[in-house]
VOBA-1610 file (N, C-alpha, C; in pm, whole numbers, padded with zeros to 5 digits, always signed):
BEGIN
Met+10239+11299+08469Met+10152+11200+08563Met+10187+11055+08544Phe+10223+10983+08640Phe+10198+10835+08580Phe+10099+10758+08706Phe+09985+10674+08666Phe+09947+10576+08765Phe+10081+10453+08763Gln+10141+10459+08862Gln+10200+10266+08859Gln+10158+10208+08939Lys+10165+10132+08889Lys+10122+10002+08988Lys+10241+09944+09056Val+10154+09902+09154Val+10278+09892+09257Val+10235+09726+09369Leu+10325+09680+09423Leu+10304+09560+09514Leu+10358+09603+09643Lys+10279+09566+09746Lys+10337+09579+09885Lys+10319+09462+09965Gly+10452+09417+10001Gly+10426+09279+10113Gly+10434+09330+10274Ile+10325+09273+10367Ile+10341+09312+10490Ile+10295+09162+10548Ser+10400+09148+10644Ser+10406+09011+10711Ser+10301+09007+10820Gly+10251+08880+10892Gly+10206+08881+11029Gly+10055+08936+11045Leu+09965+08999+10971Leu+09845+09056+10926Leu+09781+08918+10955Pro+09660+08912+11049Pro+09530+08867+11080Pro+09461+08884+10931Leu+09369+08847+10891Leu+09264+08813+10819Leu+09203+08946+10844Thr+09144+08943+10958Thr+09027+09045+11000Thr+09097+09215+10954Glu+09220+09214+10963Glu+09305+09382+10949Glu+09328+09343+10794Ala+09365+09276+10758Ala+09426+09267+10567Ala+09255+09312+10543Gln+09179+09267+10567Gln+09007+09289+10492Gln+09013+09410+10532Arg+09040+09461+10628Arg+08981+09634+10661Arg+09078+09733+10582Met+09173+09692+10546Met+09305+09740+10489Met+09245+09766+10316Val+09194+09639+10264Val+09151+09635+10140Val+09024+09698+10119Leu+08923+09707+10205Leu+08772+09732+10208Leu+08772+09854+10222Asp+08843+09909+10364Asp+08798+10002+10415Asp+08925+10160+10413Glu+08998+10105+10504Glu+09062+10246+10539Glu+09222+10224+10478Gly+09213+10142+10375Gly+09352+10132+10292Gly+09552+10124+10363Ile+09603+10108+10325Ile+09755+10096+10350Ile+09746+10257+10447Leu+09790+10250+10576Leu+09841+10356+10648Leu+09988+10376+10668Ser+10054+10443+10677Ser+10182+10473+10707Ser+10174+10411+10884Asn+10331+10389+10936Asn+10314+10355+11059Asn+10304+10465+11116Trp+10344+10556+11117Trp+10343+10709+11181Trp+10160+10726+11213Trp+10095+10704+11098Trp+09952+10772+11129Trp+09886+10646+11214Arg+09934+10527+11152Arg+09857+10428+11244Arg+09896+10428+11398Lys+10017+10461+11419Lys+10026+10439+11557Lys+09986+10603+11654Lys+10009+10652+11558Lys+09955+10794+11672Lys+09820+10823+11629Gly+09771+10752+11561Gly+09634+10814+11591Gly+09574+10911+11479Leu+09545+11028+11533Leu+09495+11165+11465Leu+09610+11263+11428Val+09653+11270+11300Val+09752+11337+11250Val+09684+11442+11205Ser+09727+11607+11183Ser+09688+11714+11137Ser+09753+11757+10996Asn+09727+11835+10926Asn+09796+11915+10782Asn+09941+11974+10831Pro+09939+12039+10915Pro+10065+12084+11006Pro+10177+11989+10999Glu+10154+11870+11077Glu+10221+11775+11087Glu+10252+11725+10984Ile+10147+11629+10884Ile+10225+11579+10776Ile+10268+11642+10668Gln+10284+11813+10672Gln+10374+11881+10616Gln+10531+11888+10663Glu+10500+11870+10828Glu+10677+11858+10882Glu+10685+11738+10842Glu+10667+11622+10827Glu+10689+11488+10775Glu+10753+11478+10667Leu+10638+11530+10590Leu+10742+11523+10411Leu+10852+11578+10379Thr+10937+11533+10439Thr+11066+11594+10381Thr+11196+11519+10324Glu+11280+11555+10242Glu+11380+11474+10203Glu+11471+11396+10276Ala+11494+11445+10433Ala+11548+11368+10507Ala+11458+11284+10572Asn+11367+11326+10593Asn+11259+11180+10642Asn+11292+11083+10487Val+11250+11123+10400Val+11263+11005+10300Val+11399+10939+10301Ile+11493+11002+10291Ile+11654+10949+10323Ile+11647+10829+10473His+11563+10878+10550His+11535+10784+10692His+11520+10659+10665His+11395+10678+10584His+11296+10593+10552His+11360+10460+10466Leu+11430+10531+10360Leu+11529+10427+10262Leu+11634+10356+10331Asn+11710+10423+10434Asn+11868+10368+10449Asn+11854+10350+10612Asp+11708+10415+10700Asp+11779+10406+10843Asp+11643+10339+10896Tyr+11572+10256+10812Tyr+11437+10197+10859Tyr+11474+10129+10996Gly+11584+10061+10980Gly+11566+09972+11124Gly+11660+10069+11218Arg+11736+10119+11225Arg+11789+10203+11309Arg+11723+10264+11428Pro+11750+10261+11549Pro+11721+10366+11643Pro+11698+10487+11674Leu+11542+10530+11690Leu+11538+10696+11663Leu+11635+10753+11776Pro+11670+10864+11750Pro+11781+10934+11851Pro+11732+10981+11977Val+11798+11009+12098Val+11695+11065+12223Val+11643+11160+12180Gly+11541+11195+12233Gly+11449+11306+12186Gly+11439+11283+12123His+11384+11234+12020His+11306+11239+11895His+11167+11277+11947Gln+11100+11321+11851Gln+10981+11357+11871Gln+10853+11277+11863Trp+10880+11175+11817Trp+10766+11029+11806Trp+10839+10910+11839Ala+10922+10955+11966Ala+10998+10843+12029Ala+10884+10730+12155Thr+10760+10828+12126Thr+10669+10763+12232Thr+10595+10654+12161Tyr+10608+10668+12017Tyr+10517+10589+11900Tyr+10634+10466+11870Gly+10745+10453+11842Gly+10785+10342+11778Gly+10971+10405+11838Lys+11036+10287+11799Lys+11194+10273+11843Lys+11297+10307+11769Thr+11258+10243+11608Thr+11311+10282+11497Thr+11270+10407+11447Tyr+11336+10434+11313Tyr+11300+10536+11228Tyr+11134+10433+11118Gly+11176+10356+11095Gly+11036+10275+11013Gly+10918+10276+11130Asp+10921+10260+11249Asp+10847+10260+11350Asp+10733+10388+11343Val+10814+10481+11288Val+10716+10622+11307Val+10726+10679+11157Ser+10737+10619+11070Ser+10789+10685+10930Ser+10654+10721+10911Ala+10668+10848+10779Ala+10516+10879+10748Ala+10506+10844+10564Phe+10637+10758+10560Phe+10605+10665+10423Phe+10621+10512+10416Ile+10554+10509+10270Ile+10496+10368+10261Ile+10589+10334+10164Ser+10679+10209+10192Ser+10726+10143+10080Ser+10647+10042+10014Thr+10701+10046+09859Thr+10594+09944+09757Thr+10724+09929+09669Thr+10685+09838+09589Thr+10771+09807+09475Thr+10717+09762+09330Ala+10748+09826+09278Ala+10736+09802+09105Ala+10851+09696+09020Gly+10925+09633+09102Gly+11033+09563+09035Gly+11161+09693+08949Ala+11272+09683+08968Ala+11386+09729+08902Ala+11458+09659+08833Val+11532+09759+08710Val+11690+09718+08666Val+11782+09763+08697Gln+11876+09701+08697Gln+12025+09704+08744Gln+12087+09695+08620Arg+12188+09749+08583Arg+12313+09728+08461Arg+12441+09651+08511Asp+12468+09539+08469Asp+12591+09492+08493Asp+12696+09523+08354Val+12754+09607+08432Val+12872+09674+08309Val+12959+09526+08245Tyr+13019+09462+08353Tyr+13138+09383+08332Tyr+13063+09269+08226Asn+12943+09199+08262Asn+12873+09112+08189Asn+12800+09192+08034Arg+12786+09327+08070Arg+12721+09385+07936Arg+12621+09359+07932Thr+12475+09331+08000Thr+12360+09274+08040Thr+12350+09349+08158Asn+12155+09364+08133Asn+12097+09432+08283Asn+12015+09302+08345Ile+12003+09315+08465Ile+11962+09225+08532Ile+11792+09293+08585Leu+11706+09202+08547Leu+11593+09240+08610Leu+11550+09208+08753Phe+11478+09260+08849Phe+11459+09231+08963Phe+11313+09245+08950Pro+11229+09158+08941Pro+11085+09149+08901Pro+11006+09194+09091Pro+10896+09276+09072Pro+10865+09303+09224Pro+10801+09188+09295Phe+10783+09091+09242Phe+10680+08979+09307Phe+10753+08871+09395Pro+10874+08853+09341Pro+10947+08811+09444Pro+10998+08859+09579Ile+11021+09001+09546Ile+11023+09110+09653Ile+10928+09142+09763Ala+10806+09162+09708Ala+10725+09191+09802Ala+10656+09043+09859Leu+10701+08937+09819Leu+10687+08796+09839Leu+10735+08803+09996Asn+10905+08836+09967Asn+10995+08841+10038Asn+10994+08925+10210Phe+10904+08997+10154Phe+10850+09089+10266Phe+10725+09061+10357Ala+10635+09009+10269Ala+10511+08913+10316Ala+10567+08833+10413Thr+10636+08754+10383Thr+10613+08643+10436Thr+10782+08628+10551Asn+10833+08780+10575Asn+10965+08783+10675Asn+11046+08689+10638Gly+11092+08708+10524Gly+11219+08571+10440Gly+11142+08453+10442Phe+11017+08435+10397Phe+10988+08281+10387Phe+10963+08218+10533Thr+10936+08292+10671Thr+10920+08233+10754Thr+10807+08242+10829Thr+10679+08312+10764Thr+10549+08321+10816Thr+10459+08360+10707Thr+10339+08413+10772Thr+10212+08445+10668Thr+10199+08561+10670Gly+10190+08647+10524Gly+10144+08758+10523Gly+10144+08774+10392Tyr+10079+08887+10344Tyr+09960+08950+10227Tyr+10097+09017+10132Ile+10012+09007+10006Ile+10056+09115+09880Ile+09970+09163+09857Phe+09985+09335+09877Phe+09891+09390+09847Phe+09879+09442+09671Tyr+09810+09441+09633Tyr+09806+09517+09441Tyr+09732+09621+09407Ala+09840+09713+09418Ala+09725+09842+09428Ala+09828+09942+09303Tyr+09763+10100+09313Tyr+09856+10210+09239Tyr+09843+10301+09290Val+09976+10377+09253Val+10021+10497+09325Val+10035+10604+09189Ile+10038+10722+09233Ile+10070+10828+09148Ile+10188+10887+09140Thr+10247+10927+09040Thr+10397+10936+09037Thr+10411+11091+08927Leu+10491+11171+09011Leu+10514+11306+08888Leu+10640+11313+08781Gly+10742+11207+08782Gly+10841+11168+08755Gly+10965+11268+08756Lys+10933+11341+08845Lys+11034+11443+08957Lys+11021+11409+09107Gln+11118+11482+09188Gln+11099+11439+09318Gln+11005+11562+09363Ser+10885+11490+09453Ser+10782+11591+09493Ser+10725+11554+09640Val+10844+11542+09757Val+10833+11506+09867Val+10729+11601+09952Ala+10722+11724+09928Ala+10629+11795+10014Ala+10468+11750+09969Leu+10444+11702+09825Leu+10337+11679+09801Leu+10247+11544+09851Gln+10163+11514+09951Gln+10095+11435+09984Gln+10074+11340+09890Ala+09991+11384+09776Ala+09904+11316+09675Ala+09995+11239+09592Phe+10151+11231+09586Phe+10210+11187+09500Phe+10319+11090+09542Ser+10392+10990+09491Ser+10439+10926+09559Ser+10623+10918+09498Glu+10688+10869+09542Glu+10843+10917+09495Glu+10919+10794+09463Glu+10926+10801+09297Glu+10980+10742+09172Glu+11120+10702+09261Val+11129+10649+09391Val+11321+10625+09410Val+11408+10504+09338Arg+11311+10401+09272Arg+11403+10329+09160Arg+11459+10419+09072Glu+11453+10528+09022Glu+11450+10568+08913Glu+11552+10678+08918Leu+11666+10640+08871Leu+11823+10677+08871Leu+11806+10844+08812His+11726+10857+08742His+11771+11016+08685His+11671+11102+08814Ile+11603+11035+08875Ile+11539+11128+08983Ile+11643+11123+09107Tyr+11641+11012+09140Tyr+11725+10954+09302Tyr+11874+10923+09243Thr+11921+11055+09211Thr+12087+10986+09182Thr+12205+10957+09294Ser+12157+10963+09393Ser+12233+10961+09504Ser+12247+10748+09513Phe+12390+10701+09542Phe+12368+10562+09564Phe+12263+10558+09700Leu+12184+10440+09677Leu+12094+10407+09744Leu+12129+10234+09768Pro+12155+10152+09897Pro+12185+10019+09831Pro+12071+09936+09833Phe+11982+09947+09858Phe+11821+09869+09851Phe+11759+09917+09682His+11831+09946+09605His+11772+09999+09449His+11698+09858+09421His+11769+09745+09414His+11725+09648+09346His+11589+09621+09384Glu+11538+09660+09548Glu+11372+09660+09572Glu+11312+09698+09465Gly+11354+09808+09399Gly+11249+09913+09317Gly+11117+09959+09383Glu+11199+10029+09447Glu+11105+10121+09590Glu+11006+10240+09505Ile+10920+10232+09506Ile+10825+10357+09489Ile+10720+10385+09637Thr+10793+10520+09689Thr+10759+10534+09813Thr+10626+10648+09810Ala+10531+10553+09880Ala+10414+10633+09919Ala+10433+10705+10035Lys+10293+10800+10063Lys+10311+10881+10149Lys+10216+10904+10260Ile+10181+10889+10386Ile+10085+10900+10483Ile+10004+10750+10435Ser+09932+10749+10323Ser+09805+10639+10294Ser+09856+10602+10164Ile+09794+10486+10145Ile+09750+10446+09986Ile+09590+10395+10033Pro+09502+10492+09946Pro+09342+10485+09980Pro+09295+10290+09930Ser+09176+10268+10009Ser+09122+10180+09980Ser+09095+10130+09787Val+09039+10254+09760Val+08971+10263+09612Val+09097+10227+09528Asn+09205+10219+09540Asn+09362+10231+09492Asn+09395+10086+09482Ile+09366+09990+09575Ile+09372+09896+09608Ile+09300+09789+09536Glu+09359+09680+09418Glu+09253+09561+09389Glu+09215+09445+09458Lys+09339+09424+09507Lys+09315+09310+09591Lys+09479+09260+09715Ala+09400+09145+09753Ala+09553+09132+09865Ala+09578+08993+09855Glu+09674+08903+09848Glu+09680+08784+09831Glu+09743+08727+09983Cys+09728+08608+10014Cys+09776+08559+10126Cys+09886+08428+10091Tyr+10000+08429+10122Tyr+10111+08369+10095Tyr+10136+08303+10264Asp+10178+08166+10209Asp+10259+08094+10362Asp+10400+08105+10300Gly+10477+08154+10400Gly+10619+08146+10310Gly+10684+07990+10356Val+10670+07893+10427Val+10727+07767+10400Val+10712+07725+10271Lys+10548+07738+10232Lys+10516+07680+10162Lys+10523+07725+10025Ala+10539+07874+10024Ala+10594+07968+09892Ala+10750+07934+09829Leu+10812+07901+09940Leu+10930+07874+09917Leu+10995+07717+09857Arg+10903+07682+09913Arg+10895+07501+09868Arg+10841+07484+09693Glu+10745+07592+09677Glu+10723+07590+09546Glu+10770+07655+09397Leu+10854+07784+09506Leu+10943+07831+09398Leu+11077+07741+09407Lys+11106+07700+09451Lys+11262+07585+09436Lys+11181+07414+09350Ala+11108+07435+09361Ala+11036+07309+09284Ala+10984+07368+09125Gly+11060+07507+09103Gly+11022+07571+08991Gly+10866+07646+08929Gly+10800+07608+09030Gly+10648+07682+08998Gly+10656+07846+09083Leu+10515+07877+09004Leu+10521+08046+09123Leu+10415+07974+09223Pro+10420+08067+09365Pro+10342+07995+09467Pro+10213+08071+09457Asn+10104+07946+09519Asn+09951+08003+09527Asn+09952+08024+09642Pro+09852+08168+09622Pro+09831+08201+09738Pro+09710+08111+09788Leu+09725+08126+09970Leu+09647+08026+10090Leu+09470+08129+10017His+09469+08218+10030His+09302+08311+09966His+09349+08456+09904Thr+09252+08518+09867Thr+09228+08635+09827Thr+09129+08724+09866Ile+09177+08833+09905Ile+09067+08925+09912Ile+09072+09058+09819Ser+08957+09039+09754Ser+08923+09114+09655Ser+08860+09243+09651Asn+08882+09370+09650Asn+08813+09488+09656Asn+08709+09533+09537Pro+08567+09532+09585Pro+08460+09526+09501Pro+08462+09722+09456Thr+08510+09754+09525Thr+08502+09918+09480Thr+08618+09989+09474Tyr+08724+09888+09421Tyr+08825+09942+09361Tyr+08819+10032+09220Phe+08887+10120+09201Phe+08886+10193+09086Phe+08991+10209+09025Pro+08997+10122+08877Pro+09133+10069+08799Pro+09156+10198+08732Pro+09266+10252+08716Pro+09282+10351+08608Pro+09292+10370+08488Asp+09274+10234+08450Asp+09245+10196+08310Asp+09201+10271+08185Lys+09136+10371+08240Lys+09039+10424+08129Lys+09127+10590+08135Tyr+09223+10577+08209Tyr+09366+10713+08201Tyr+09460+10700+08120Cys+09541+10800+08088Cys+09679+10744+08000Cys+09751+10748+08117Asn+09905+10681+08007Asn+10022+10720+08124Asn+10051+10627+08260Ile+09949+10486+08200Ile+09953+10383+08308Ile+10087+10288+08299Arg+10164+10263+08429Arg+10260+10217+08409Arg+10281+10089+08495Glu+10297+09942+08406Glu+10304+09842+08474Glu+10415+09802+08565Leu+10355+09683+08632Leu+10484+09623+08725Leu+10617+09552+08583Leu+10684+09560+08644Leu+10792+09492+08559Leu+10810+09315+08536
//
């Protein structure tokens, strides 16, 4: 079992909603957020390998006609019970005999600003992984970036996906930083790290530091 630190970029959030997520309700899956009340049997029905693959590979694809959650959204992503986060990834370039590092911050920043076009937040949090597939277990996130666990080809492996389920509790969220996409891109092109417009800190954050098996961001 590992306490894995992750980043989550969300675009277009108003300040009040970002504050509520950090300080109160945590990060909710689209399914829970749009449906409202969910039951334990419904959660178990959603936590399947097929739905993980839809979340990873078909996020923007339209739902098929007659899908049971079609009243809550139009795409698989709209009604997904899973939550994408990033911890960074490493990919091997065999031809050049080198490894390529994809740090999590630029990935999260791209999602937070919708391709550097808008304002959004990067959430700093941690989730718990088991080192193997555990799709049916809500408490544990899926380490999709680990090729020894998810051996099928995934086109977005470089995004360093760690997939949480249903929600990430507020107590697991350290802070959220707000970025302006246009400003951040300008600062990156100038060779520096973007500066957040403001930061929301969580006074009730419970750091996992006193536990073992902590995995940092790449």
